[in-house]
C-alpha positions as CSV (number, residue, x, y, z in Angstrom):
1,X,0.0,0.0,0.0
2,X,2.7,2.3,0.9
3,X,4.6,1.6,-2.5
4,X,1.2,2.2,-4.4
5,X,0.7,5.5,-2.7
6,X,4.1,7.1,-3.1
7,X,4.2,6.1,-6.9
8,X,0.9,7.8,-7.2
9,X,2.1,10.8,-5.5
10,X,5.3,11.1,-7.6
11,X,2.9,10.5,-10.8
12,X,0.9,13.3,-9.7
13,X,3.5,15.7,-9.0
14,X,5.1,14.9,-12.4
15,X,1.9,15.4,-14.1
16,X,1.6,18.8,-12.5
17,X,5.1,19.9,-13.6
18,X,4.3,18.7,-17.2
19,X,1.1,20.7,-17.2
20,X,3.2,23.7,-16.2
21,X,5.7,23.2,-18.7
22,X,2.8,23.9,-21.1
23,X,2.5,20.5,-23.0
24,X,-0.2,20.7,-25.9
25,X,0.2,17.2,-26.8
26,X,1.4,13.6,-24.9
27,X,4.7,13.7,-26.9
28,X,5.6,17.4,-26.0
29,X,8.7,17.9,-23.6
30,X,9.7,21.0,-21.9
31,X,12.9,22.5,-20.3
32,X,13.1,22.6,-16.7
33,X,15.6,24.7,-14.7
34,X,16.2,23.4,-11.2
35,X,17.8,25.6,-8.6
36,X,18.0,23.3,-5.3
37,X,18.7,24.1,-1.6
38,X,21.6,22.3,-0.2
39,X,21.1,19.9,2.7
40,X,18.3,17.4,3.4
41,X,16.0,19.7,1.2
42,X,18.0,18.3,-1.8
43,X,16.8,14.8,-1.4
44,X,13.1,15.6,-2.4
45,X,14.3,18.0,-5.4
46,X,16.6,15.3,-6.6
47,X,13.9,12.8,-6.8
48,X,11.5,15.2,-8.8
49,X,14.4,16.4,-11.2
50,X,15.4,12.6,-11.9
51,X,11.7,11.9,-12.7
52,X,11.3,14.5,-15.0
53,X,14.5,14.0,-17.0
54,X,13.4,10.2,-17.0
55,X,10.2,11.3,-18.6
56,X,12.1,12.9,-21.5
57,X,12.2,16.7,-20.4
58,X,15.5,18.3,-20.5
59,X,16.4,19.2,-17.0
60,X,19.2,21.5,-15.9
61,X,20.3,21.6,-12.4
62,X,22.4,24.6,-11.3
63,X,24.6,24.1,-8.1
64,X,27.7,25.7,-6.5
65,X,31.0,23.9,-6.9
66,X,31.1,23.3,-3.3
67,X,28.2,21.8,-1.3
68,X,27.2,19.4,1.5
69,X,25.0,17.1,-0.6
70,X,24.5,18.5,-4.1
71,X,25.9,16.8,-6.9
72,X,25.4,15.2,-10.4
73,X,21.8,13.8,-11.0
74,X,20.7,11.1,-13.1
75,X,18.7,12.1,-16.5
76,X,19.8,15.7,-15.8
77,X,22.5,18.1,-16.8
78,X,24.4,19.7,-14.2
79,X,25.9,23.3,-14.4
80,X,28.3,24.6,-11.5
81,X,29.2,28.0,-10.6
82,X,32.1,29.0,-8.4
83,X,31.8,30.2,-4.9
84,X,34.3,32.2,-2.8
85,X,34.5,29.6,0.0
86,X,35.9,26.0,0.4
87,X,34.7,22.8,1.8
88,X,36.4,23.7,5.2
89,X,33.8,26.3,5.8
90,X,30.8,24.2,5.2
91,X,32.5,21.5,7.5
92,X,32.7,24.0,10.1
93,X,29.2,25.2,10.1
94,X,27.8,21.7,10.4
95,X,30.2,20.9,13.2
96,X,29.1,24.2,15.0
97,X,25.5,23.3,14.4
98,X,26.1,19.6,15.8
99,X,28.0,20.8,18.8
100,X,25.2,23.0,19.9
101,X,22.5,20.4,19.5
102,X,22.3,19.0,23.0
103,X,24.1,21.7,24.9
104,X,22.6,22.8,28.2
105,X,22.8,26.5,28.8
106,X,20.6,29.5,30.1
107,X,17.6,30.8,28.2
108,X,19.2,34.1,27.2
109,X,22.5,32.5,26.1
110,X,20.6,30.0,24.1
111,X,18.7,32.6,22.3
112,X,21.8,34.8,21.7
113,X,23.7,31.7,20.3
114,X,20.6,31.1,18.0
115,X,20.8,34.3,16.8
116,X,24.4,34.3,15.9
117,X,23.9,31.1,14.2
118,X,21.0,32.3,12.1
119,X,23.3,35.4,11.3
120,X,26.1,33.2,10.2
121,X,23.8,30.9,8.0
122,X,22.1,33.9,6.3
123,X,25.7,35.4,5.5
124,X,26.6,32.0,4.1
125,X,23.3,31.6,1.9
126,X,23.6,35.2,0.5
127,X,27.0,34.9,-0.5
128,X,26.1,31.7,-2.3
129,X,23.1,33.5,-3.8
130,X,25.3,36.3,-4.9
131,X,27.8,33.9,-6.6
132,X,25.1,32.7,-8.8
133,X,23.1,35.8,-9.6
134,X,26.1,37.9,-10.1
135,X,27.8,35.6,-12.4
136,X,27.1,36.9,-16.0
137,X,28.5,33.9,-17.7
138,X,26.2,31.4,-16.0
139,X,23.2,33.8,-16.3
140,X,23.9,34.2,-19.8
141,X,24.0,30.4,-20.4
142,X,20.8,29.9,-18.5
143,X,19.0,32.7,-20.5
144,X,20.0,31.0,-23.8
145,X,18.5,27.8,-22.7
146,X,15.1,29.5,-22.8
147,X,13.5,27.4,-20.0
148,X,9.8,26.8,-19.6
149,X,9.8,26.6,-15.9
150,X,11.8,26.8,-12.7
151,X,11.7,24.4,-9.8
152,X,13.2,25.7,-6.7
153,X,13.0,25.8,-2.8
154,X,11.7,29.0,-1.4
155,X,13.5,28.8,2.0
156,X,16.6,30.2,0.0
157,X,15.0,32.6,-2.7
158,X,17.7,32.4,-5.1
159,X,15.8,30.3,-7.5
160,X,12.7,32.5,-7.4
161,X,14.9,35.6,-8.1
162,X,16.7,34.0,-10.9
163,X,13.3,33.0,-12.3
164,X,12.0,36.6,-12.1
165,X,15.1,37.8,-14.1
166,X,14.8,35.2,-16.6
167,X,11.0,36.0,-16.9
168,X,10.2,32.3,-16.4
169,X,7.3,30.9,-14.4
170,X,8.6,29.2,-11.2
171,X,7.2,26.4,-8.8
172,X,8.0,25.8,-5.2
173,X,8.7,22.5,-3.6
174,X,8.6,23.0,0.1
175,X,7.6,21.7,3.5
176,X,7.0,25.2,4.8
177,X,8.9,28.4,5.8
178,X,9.3,28.9,9.4
179,X,8.2,32.6,9.7
180,X,5.0,31.9,7.8
181,X,6.0,33.8,4.6
182,X,4.6,31.0,2.2
183,X,1.1,32.0,3.8
184,X,1.7,35.7,3.6
185,X,2.9,35.7,0.1
186,X,0.0,33.7,-1.1
187,X,-2.6,35.8,1.1
188,X,-3.5,32.3,2.5
189,X,-5.6,32.6,5.8
190,X,-3.7,31.2,8.6
191,X,-5.4,32.4,11.9
192,X,-3.3,31.9,15.0
193,X,-6.4,30.6,16.9
194,X,-6.4,27.8,14.7
195,X,-3.3,27.0,12.6
196,X,-0.4,26.1,15.0
197,X,2.7,28.0,14.4
198,X,6.0,26.4,13.8
199,X,8.3,25.6,16.9
200,X,5.2,26.0,19.3
201,X,4.5,22.0,19.4
202,X,0.7,23.1,19.4
203,X,-1.9,20.9,17.7
204,X,-5.2,22.2,16.1
205,X,-6.9,21.7,19.5
206,X,-5.4,24.3,21.6
207,X,-6.2,25.6,25.3
208,X,-6.5,29.3,26.1
209,X,-2.8,29.6,27.2
210,X,-1.7,27.8,24.1
211,X,-3.6,30.0,21.8
212,X,-2.2,32.9,23.4
213,X,1.3,31.7,22.9
214,X,0.3,31.1,19.2
215,X,-0.7,34.5,18.8
216,X,2.6,35.9,20.3
217,X,4.8,33.6,18.1
218,X,2.6,35.1,15.0
219,X,3.5,38.7,16.1
220,X,7.3,37.5,16.0
221,X,7.0,36.0,12.6
222,X,7.6,39.3,10.6
223,X,10.7,39.9,12.7
224,X,12.0,36.4,11.8
225,X,11.3,36.8,8.3
226,X,13.1,40.2,8.1
227,X,16.1,38.6,9.6
228,X,16.1,35.7,7.0
229,X,15.2,37.5,3.9
230,X,16.0,41.4,4.2
231,X,19.5,40.6,2.8
232,X,17.9,39.0,-0.2
233,X,15.8,42.0,-0.7
234,X,18.7,44.1,-1.7
235,X,20.2,41.2,-3.9
236,X,16.8,41.0,-5.8
237,X,16.4,44.9,-6.4
238,X,20.0,45.0,-7.6
239,X,19.5,42.1,-9.9
240,X,16.0,43.0,-11.2
241,X,17.0,46.8,-11.4
242,X,13.9,47.8,-9.3
243,X,12.8,48.0,-5.8
244,X,11.3,44.6,-4.9
245,X,11.0,42.3,-1.9
246,X,11.2,38.6,-1.5
247,X,7.8,38.4,-0.4
248,X,6.4,40.2,-3.5
249,X,8.6,37.8,-5.8
250,X,7.1,34.9,-3.8
251,X,3.7,36.0,-4.6
252,X,4.3,35.4,-8.4
253,X,4.9,31.7,-7.8
254,X,2.8,29.6,-10.3
255,X,2.5,26.8,-8.0
256,X,3.3,25.7,-4.5
257,X,4.0,22.1,-4.0
258,X,3.7,21.3,-0.2
259,X,5.6,18.3,1.1
260,X,3.0,17.3,3.6
261,X,-0.4,15.6,3.8
262,X,-3.4,16.1,6.1
263,X,-3.1,12.4,7.0
264,X,-0.2,13.6,9.4
265,X,-0.6,17.4,9.3
266,X,-3.3,19.3,11.0
267,X,-5.8,20.8,8.7
268,X,-5.5,24.3,7.6
269,X,-6.7,26.6,4.8
270,X,-4.9,26.4,1.5
271,X,-5.0,28.5,-1.7
272,X,-5.8,26.8,-5.0
273,X,-2.2,27.0,-6.1
274,X,-1.1,25.2,-3.1
275,X,-1.0,21.4,-3.8
276,X,-0.4,18.8,-1.3
277,X,2.2,16.1,-2.7
278,X,3.0,14.2,0.5
279,X,6.3,12.7,1.3
280,X,7.6,12.0,-2.3
281,X,11.2,11.5,-1.2
282,X,10.2,8.5,1.0
283,X,11.9,5.2,0.0
284,X,9.6,2.8,-1.8
285,X,9.2,-0.3,0.3
286,X,8.7,-3.8,-0.7
287,X,5.4,-5.5,0.1
288,X,5.4,-7.8,3.1
289,X,6.3,-11.4,1.9
290,X,3.1,-13.7,2.0
291,X,4.9,-16.1,4.2
292,X,5.4,-13.5,7.1
293,X,2.0,-11.9,6.8
294,X,0.3,-14.6,9.2
295,X,3.2,-14.0,11.7
296,X,2.6,-10.3,11.5
297,X,-1.0,-10.3,12.2
298,X,-0.6,-12.8,15.0
299,X,1.8,-10.7,16.9
300,X,-0.2,-7.5,16.1
301,X,-3.4,-9.0,17.6
302,X,-1.5,-10.2,20.4
303,X,-0.3,-6.6,21.3
304,X,-3.8,-5.5,21.0
305,X,-3.7,-4.2,17.4
306,X,-6.9,-3.9,15.3
307,X,-5.5,-2.7,12.1
């Protein structure tokens, strides 16, 4: 059942992208530019890029020469661009993050450390973004390809800025944005009395105190968005040669492919261009062998299971 569900999710996602690429007939193929985010986000984006390339579309993945996980992808063309840092910087950032995971420290010191960590991360991401967007050779190459669509992750807005610069429609593939910019950019209702905020651990059934906390966190979301995305506002304005914000660019997205499903996620309002695609990056499991199913059911029933 899991394998069938995941195959259907990937097939549905591929069909959505095919429709966006403007296919007028079954045999038409398009050109897709993929601007991925590094780290665990790459796992899902890579799966989609491979599937689109396997279906006959021309897929170009543009990545920095130095990264954590990014690399060549089957059925895709990979284009790299130079960055002004080496692997040692990435290793150091990862080591710092790992060393702070289980550290016990006073609350104010913890908040201060978190803010410093966010600042270092934003500086790193903006440096990577500038390395691509200010690279005239790479931009000229991408413009000559005449892509039909751009697939990117909005947590880092480089791909969206690039798509605007190339005048190409773009699609977001994401789990969510911690500061709620995804709902603000799409004008999607997200009432704090009902929709749980990131980091609160609240459910959709909240007590009065939990709702108060949820409202307070919602007031802090614009501040977090400002910390995360203000540096990209200036980059976007310089690249596009006009005053623009990341929120405005995000509002131009053709489609938001949300990597969750209401089977595990609390229900919330969605806009028509926000499509649930579930956990498409989950590994496809083989069905349980017939000879083991009897043992499975006996053990399940002995533990009180009814499913």
